ZAMARGU-4260 file (C-alpha; in steps of 0.2 Angstrom, whole numbers, plus 5000, padded with zeros to 4 digits):
<rodrens>
0) 5029/5040/4984 | 5034/5040/4966 | 5051/5046/4970 | 5057/5031/4980 | 5062/5015/4974
5) 5049/5001/4979 | 5060/4987/4972 | 5073/4990/4986 | 5060/4982/4998 | 5060/4965/5002
10) 5048/4958/4994 | 5049/4971/4980 | 5031/4980/4978 | 5024/4990/4963 | 5015/5006/4965
15) 4997/5005/4958 | 4986/5021/4960 | 4967/5017/4959 | 4955/5030/4956 | 4940/5025/4967
20) 4928/5033/4956 | 4935/5022/4941 | 4925/5011/4931 | 4938/4995/4935 | 4933/4998/4953
25) 4920/4986/4960 | 4904/4993/4969 | 4911/4983/4984 | 4928/4992/4984 | 4918/5009/4981
30) 4908/5007/4996 | 4922/5000/5007 | 4936/5015/5002 | 4924/5029/4998 | 4928/5039/5012
35) 4945/5032/5017 | 4955/5041/5004 | 4970/5039/5002 | 4972/5020/5007 | 4989/5012/5005
40) 4989/4993/5003 | 4999/4978/4996 | 4993/4963/4988 | 5001/4948/4992 | 5000/4935/4977
45) 5003/4919/4987 | 4988/4921/4998 | 4977/4932/4986 | 4976/4945/5000 | 4976/4964/5000
50) 4984/4971/5017 | 4980/4988/5021 | 4994/4998/5028 | 4990/5011/5044 | 4988/5029/5039
55) 5004/5038/5039 | 5008/5056/5041 | 5010/5065/5022 | 5026/5073/5029 | 5036/5057/5029
60) 5047/5056/5014 | 5062/5047/5007 | 5072/5036/5018 | 5060/5037/5033 | 5046/5032/5022
65) 5056/5017/5016 | 5060/5010/5034 | 5041/5013/5037 | 5035/5004/5022 | 5047/4989/5025
70) 5043/4988/5044 | 5025/4988/5038 | 5026/4974/5026 | 5037/4965/5039 | 5024/4966/5053
75) 5009/4961/5041 | 5018/4947/5031 | 5030/4939/5045 | 5046/4943/5035 | 5061/4946/5047
</rodrens>
């Protein structure tokens, strides 16, 4: 994930890794995500929403990962 350019997506996104056991995580987030690791999600500033992406094979990489991410963002955010 760190090797692809997320700024090429529309809209561009920034990778943020969250340690579910870290002190910056609320108790409600800890309970929600404790057994669902890893989770990929993106935050929509305009609506203040966190959108969880579906699970994906860890084998998908590079261009295929970019295409999947863009399609997932489009589907969830109605970008066409």
